[in-house]
C-alpha positions in Angstrom: 22.4 -7.4 -15.9 18.9 -7.8 -17.6 16.1 -5.1 -16.7 12.6 -4.6 -17.4 10.6 -1.4 -17.3 6.7 -1.0 -16.9 4.5 1.9 -17.5 1.8 2.0 -15.2 -1.5 3.6 -14.7 -3.7 4.2 -11.6 -7.3 3.3 -11.6 -9.1 6.3 -12.4 -11.3 6.2 -9.1 -8.2 6.3 -6.9 -6.1 9.3 -6.1 -2.4 9.7 -6.8 -1.7 9.3 -3.0 -3.8 6.2 -2.6 -2.3 4.6 -5.6 1.3 5.1 -4.3 0.3 4.0 -0.7 -1.4 0.7 -2.2 1.7 0.0 -4.6 4.1 0.5 -1.7 2.3 -1.3 1.2 0.5 -4.1 -0.9 1.6 -4.9 -4.3 5.3 -4.4 -4.0 5.8 -7.0 -1.4 3.3 -9.4 -3.0 5.4 -8.8 -6.4 8.9 -9.5 -4.2 7.5 -12.5 -2.5 6.1 -14.4 -5.8 9.4 -13.5 -7.7 12.5 -14.7 -5.8 14.7 -14.0 -8.9 14.1 -10.2 -8.6 17.2 -8.4 -7.5 15.9 -4.7 -7.9 12.4 -3.5 -7.5 12.1 0.3 -8.1 9.3 2.5 -8.7 9.4 6.3 -9.9 6.3 8.1 -9.4 5.7 10.5 -12.2 5.0 14.4 -11.1 2.2 16.0 -12.7 4.2 19.2 -13.5 6.9 20.4 -15.9 10.2 21.1 -14.4 11.5 22.6 -17.3 9.0 25.5 -17.4 6.5 26.2 -14.4 4.2 28.0 -16.9 3.5 24.5 -18.6 1.9 21.7 -16.9 2.4 18.2 -18.0 -1.6 18.1 -18.8 -1.2 21.2 -21.2 -3.8 21.5 -23.9 -6.1 18.7 -22.8 -3.4 16.1 -23.2 -2.7 14.4 -19.9 0.0 11.7 -19.2 -1.8 8.4 -18.6 1.2 7.1 -16.8 1.8 7.4 -12.7 4.8 5.2 -12.2 7.7 3.7 -14.1 8.5 0.4 -12.3 12.2 -1.1 -12.9 12.9 -5.1 -12.6 16.2 -5.9 -12.3 17.7 -9.6 -12.6 21.3 -11.1 -11.8 21.2 -12.9 -15.1 19.5 -14.0 -18.1 18.4 -17.3 -16.0 16.9 -15.1 -13.4 14.9 -13.3 -16.0 13.9 -16.5 -17.4 12.6 -17.7 -14.5 10.7 -14.8 -13.8 8.7 -15.2 -17.0 8.2 -19.1 -16.3 6.7 -18.3 -12.7 4.6 -15.7 -14.5 2.9 -18.4 -16.5 1.9 -20.1 -13.3 -2.2 -19.9 -12.8 -1.9 -19.3 -9.2 0.7 -16.4 -9.8 -1.3 -14.8 -12.4 -4.4 -14.9 -10.4 -2.8 -13.5 -7.2 -1.3 -10.5 -9.5 -4.5 -9.7 -11.3 -6.5 -9.6 -8.3 -4.3 -7.3 -6.4 -3.7 -5.2 -9.5 -7.4 -4.8 -9.8 -7.6 -2.9 -6.6 -5.3 -0.2 -7.6 -4.0 0.0 -11.5 -5.5 -0.1 -14.7 -3.9 -3.3 -16.0 -5.2 -2.9 -19.6 -2.9 0.0 -20.0 0.5 -1.2 -18.6 3.2 -1.6 -20.9 6.8 -3.5 -20.2 9.9 -3.6 -22.0 13.1 -4.8 -21.7 16.0 -2.2 -21.5 19.7 -1.9 -21.3 
């Protein structure tokens, strides 16, 4: 089952709460509507604390975690993944995604990986 993960940063001008709310209410439904071969679409929001040691925040020593969410996209097979990438080349799809992303995330910071 092919999977992709994306590491995504919110726009500096919005709060964590507004970022999550917009993603769940607007962006996730848009992505699901544009890519019918997507069989799983999970978001894991990163907490700004260190669960291993309460005294050491993730933002210690002036270094901040730049990512706010890890998004996982799952496909039934390679054909579904390939169709996802093909649909992602469509100008209308690209425009719809970029216009929506401009409302809440920093697209220049997003990175995506294929994972096992």
